[in-house]
N, C-alpha and C positions, 0 to 999 in steps of 0.2 A: 852826868858830866862832872868832871873833877873841878873842885872849886878853884884850882890853880889856873884854869883856863880863863877865868874872869880877872882881868888885870886892872888894878887900881879903881879909883872912883869914877863916876860918870863925868863925861866931858861934853862940851858943845862942839860938834864938828862943823866944818865950813858950810855944809849944806843945810844946817839947821836942825838935824836929827840929833836928839840927845840920847846917848846910849853908851854903855861900856864898850871897850875895845873887844871886838869879836874876831877871832882869827879867820882869815879867808879860807884856810885849809882845815879848820876845825869843825865844830858843830854848825849845823845849818840854822838859819833864822826863818821860822815859819810865821808869816803874817796871816792872821785869820780874818776872814770876812765875817760880817754879822750873822749871815745865814748859817754858818757852820755851828755857831753856839746856839742858835735857835733850833737847829736840827738835833744837836747833841751837846749839852753843856759839859759833858765829860771829855769833849774833844781836847780841852786844854792839857790833859795829861796823857795824850795819845801820840806824842811825838818823841818818845824815848828821851835821851839825854841831850836834847837840842834846846834852842831858844824858841819860845812862843811869844810872839809880839802882837799886841792888840792896840791898834790906833785908837785915840780918844774918840774918834767919830763912831767907832763900834760901841763903845760904852754908852754914848748918847743915844744910839739907835736902840740898844737894849732897854734904856730908860723909857723910851716911847712904847715898848712892847710890854713892860712889866705889869701894867694895870689890866691887861686883857685876861679874860677868864678861860681862854682856850689853851691848847698845848703850847703854842708859841709863847703865850704869857707865862706859863709855868716854867718853860725852859729858860726864858729870860731871867726870871726871878732866881732860878737855880744857879745860873751862871754868875749873877751878881752876888749871891750869897757866898759862892765859892771864892770869888775874887776878894770879898770882904774877909773871909777866913785867912787868906794868904797875907793879910796885913800884919799878922802876928810874926811873920818871917822876915819882915823888913819893909822898905818903901817900894810900892808897886812901880813908881816912876823910875826907880833905879835898877829894878830887877830883883826878884825873889826866887828862892829855890822851890821846885815843885816836888810832890811826893814821889814821882817816878824818876827823879834824878836830873830832870831838865830845869830850866829857869824860865820865868815869865816876866815880861815887862810891858807896862802900858806906855805907849808913845804919846807924849803930850803935845807935840808940835802940830799945829793946825794951819800953818801958813805956807804949806808946800803946794806949789802949783803942779797939777798933773801934766805930764809930758805930752808932746804932740798936739793933736786936736781934741783931747779930752776936756770937756767942759768942767770947770772947777765947782759949779753950783750943784753938781750931782754927787751925793755922798759916796757912792761906789768909786767914783773917779778920785776922790780925795784919799780913800783907802788905798787905791792903786798908786796914787802919787807918793804916799809914804813908803810903800814897798819899793817903788822905783828909785826913790832917793837913797835907800839903803843899798840897793843893787848898784847904783852908780858909784857909791862909796867903796865898793869892792866886797861887800858881804855876800855870803852864799844864801841868797834869799829865795824862798818858795812862797808864792801867793796861793792860799788855800781858800776855795770858794765852792759852794754848792750851786752857784749861779753860772750857767753855761756862758751867758753873754759876758759876764765879768771875766771869766777865764779866757774867752776869746780876745777881749781887749787887753788883758794882761800879757797874753802871748804876743799880740801885735806890737806892744811897746818893748818887747825883749825880755820879759820876765819868765822865769820858770813857774809854771802854774800846775795845780792839781786839784782834783776833787777830793773831798774827805771820804776815804774809802774803808774806814775801819769796819763799817757795818755793811759791806758789800757781800752779796750772795753769789754762788756759782750758778749762773743762769742755765748753763748747759745741763747741770745735774737735775735741776727742778723741772726743766722742760722735756726731759727724756721720757720716753714711753716705757713699757715693760721690757724686761730683759728676755731675750730669746735664747734658748739652749737646745742644741741637738742632742738627743739621747736615744737609747735603744727603745724599740717598740714596747718591750716588756715594762719599761718604766711608766710610759703613758697608760698602759693597760692597768698597772698596779694603782695608779692614782685614781682612775675611774672606779676600780673595784673596791679599794680600801679607803679612799678619801684622803690618803696622806702617803708620802714617800720620803725617804732620806734625801737631803739636798745633794745634787750631783756635783756641785762646786762649793768650795769652802768660804767664799767671800761675799755671801749674800747679806744684805742688811735686814734688820727687823722690819717686817711688813712690806718687803719688796715683792712686787709681782713678777711672775716668771711664766713664760709660754714654753712649755715642754713640747718639742717637736720630734716626731719619729724621724731619725736620720734617713731611714730607708723609704719611708712614706710621709713626705712633708705635710700632707693634708691630715694626717693622723696626729692630732695635737691636743693639749689640754692646758687650761689656765690654773695657776696655783699661787698661793701667797706664802711667803716664808714666815714661819712662826718661831722666833728666836728662843722663846721660853721652852719649847719642846724640841728644837732643832729639827724641824720637819717642814716639808712643803705640803701645804694643805689645800685641797680643792676648794674653789669658791663655793659659798653656801648657795643652796637652792633659792633662798630668799632673795638673793641678788639678781635673779632673773626678772622678778616683778615685785613691785612694792606699791602699796596704796592702789591707785588706778592707772599706773604707768608701767611700761615694760622697758627694760634696758635695750637700747638700739645698737650698742657696740660693746666691744670687749672693755673699753675704758669706762663706760657707764656701769658695767657689771662690777668692775674693780672698785669704782667709787661706792656703789651700794654695799659691797662686801665690807668696806671699812665703816660706812655710815651705820650699819646694822650690828656691828661688833662692839659690845659693851666694854671689852678690854682695851679698845683703842679710844682714848679720851680726847685726842686732838686730831682733826683731819684737815688737810690743806688740799684744795681743789683749784687748779689753775687751768686756764684755757681761754680761747677767744669767745666772743659772743656767739650764742646759739649752741654751745656744746652741752648745755643742760646742767651746769654746775649748781645754780641756785634752785632750779626745779627739783633736782634729785635730792638736795639737802632738805628742802621743805617737805617733799613727799615722805622721806624717811622720818623727819620730825613728826609729821602728822600721824604716821603709822605707830611710832613708838610712844606718842603721848595719848592719842585718842583710842587706838585699837588695842595695843599691847600694854599700855599704861606703865611703861618702864621708866618714864620721866613724868614729872608733875606738870610741866609747861613747856611750850615752844617759845623761845625767846629769840627775836629777830632784830638785828641792828645793822646799820650801815653808816659810814661817815657822812657828815654834812659836807657837800661839795659846793664851792671850793673848800679844801681842808681847813678845819678849825673854825669856820664861820658859824656864828650862832644863827638860830632860826627866829630870833626875836623880831627881826624886821618884817617877817611875813605877817599877813593879816590873820585874825582869828585866834582861837584858843590853841593850846598845845597840840591837841589831836589834829586840828585843821592845819596847823603849821607842818606837822610831821607828814601829813598826807601828801604834801607837795614833793617831799623827798622820798617817801616810801611807796610811791605809785607802782614801781615794778614788783615790789614784794606783794602788795595787795592783788595785782594782776595774776601772779603765780598762785596765790592762795585761792582766789576765786576760781581759777581753772581747776585746781586740784580738788576743791570742795564742791564743784558743780558737776552736773552730768549724772546719768542713771547708774554709772559704775562706781560712784563714790561709796566707799565702805561705811562711812558714818555721815548721816545727814545733819550738817551743822554749818553755820556761817562763821566767817571770821569775827563778826561782831558778837555772836553768841559765845564764841571761845574766849573773847576778851572779857565779857561779862562774868564768865565763870573762872577767870584768872588762869585759863589754860593757854592763852596766847598773850604775849606782851611784845609790842613793837616800840623800840626806843632808839633815839639817836645816840651815836657813840659819845657825844658831848656829855650826856647825862648819866653814864654808867660808872664814872670814876667814883671810887669810894664804896661802891656796892659790893655785896657778896651774894651771888645767885646760885643757890644749891639745887641739885636734882633737876636741872633744866637741860633741854636740848637747845644749845645756843648756836645760832647761825649769824655770822658776820659777813655780809655781802660787800662787794667792792673793797675788799681789804687791801688791795694794792695802793689805795690812797692813804693808807696809814703809814706813819714812820715806824721804824723798829721799836722805838721806845713806846709808842702808842699801842702797838701790838702786844708788847709785854704787859702793859697796863690792862688791856682788854682781857688777855688770857688769865691774868691774875684775879679777875673778877669771878672766875668759875669756882663755885663752892663745892662742897662734898657731893659726889654723885653726879656732877654736871659733865656734859660733853660739849666740846667746842668745835665748830666747823668754820673755817675761813675759806671764802671763795673770792675769785677775782681774776682779772687778766693783767699780768704785769706789763703788757704792751699798750695798755690804755690807762694812762695815769694823768690825773688832773692837777696834781701837786707839782708846781714848777721846779721844786728842788729834789724830786725823787725820780728815779728811772727804774728800768727793769731789774737791776741788780741791787738797788739800795732801798727799795720800798719794803714795808713791814711784812707783807705776805711772802715775798721771795726770801727775805732774811729769816723768817720763822721756818719756812719749809726747809731751807738749807741747814740751819742750825739744829733743828729737831730731827732731821733725817737719821735713822738708825736707832731711835728710841722705841722701845716696845709700846709706849703710850701714843706714838704718833704714826699716822699713815698718810701717804701722799699719792695723788694721781694727777697726771697731766692729761687733760682731755683735749685732743687735737682736732677732731673732726666735728664740724657743725652738724647738729641734728635738727635744727629749727626748720630749715627749708633749703632747697637748692640755691635760691637767691641769696639767703643769709650766708651760706657757705662760700658762694662766689664773692660776696662783698668782703668777707673776712680774709679771703685769700688774695684778692686783687686790689682792694682799695686801702 
């Protein structure tokens, strides 16, 4: 925004909002809710050359979060530090320039009554009241919040509202299955014979799966994965048919195993509803690569503490007992895979942990660590924010492989949805990289009842 668009010094308007004159036809005024900064402290520089307005109630809410040891506390501290750094550019109460060309102002007025039937004792309503007062004065106001209910209330009182969408993913892209291409029968035959064929179309992404179907005989088909480094479609590995003591039950499960067993693919994202086998496949591959083939030193398994960011300290017992309450599904899968007569290696999860070949940890405790040469599985990754996923992936040390699994339609974080959660964001942003592979598992393999529940309930 050109500095000439800010006219004169601050003045006190008739409605009690202290601010510079802002043209009603010029830059917009984005009023940020607290949860936007707790989700992404960098949101303040995400609105181009416009005004970013932060009510004093938001600063006070950040102050209440700053002492927490979870991701919300870290984001609160980061936002406060950034605001402190802006003081070098002027007075925050009058408006200061932002690095991206916009301007930021902290609105100090706290005696504005929310319109309509909104109760003034509720902090969100006070923030809405500030936005509404600016709107009534004729400014081009947009209220930005991750809270659906706050957006509903803002819309009800006549405000323009929006979610913070900078870190939104293309849900359709990550939920899509494999690409199907009609080709000549000789192409399908060549893939079976040689194991690889040139790509029939030019726009394939790295590690994208393709079903080649004989145009004359549709039942004559073959699965392949595009290898960008050699510009070829390569048939799925034989290993992908069966691993450890389980067999792939669908084409999607074969695709997942093909990625899980490929050392050149260092990051795998698996999405799908309950019962599709995401976690079981990842753990089975991890056990095979750690215990049987010894391609990794350990199997590292983690999942978020739900609700997101909550510590486990309030649970009784020591750390292992506390974790057991959250890691029950992981132990269930491990006991299933390590039990039975067909298990390739006779060992228990407890014995693996004693030998440092298995580590089960809460997401809360991996910040700052570097984990080399490990097969790392992060379950329920849809409950992580994009920033948290970035933090988790950056823990992977030399030789490590990271697997993120989850269902974007089952999210416990009230400020995340199918397109803004960390799992979807990661899958969308990483798609096309030779180090990343993605599979959407759509069909439940747990039982007919589980599949019916996923589809109907």
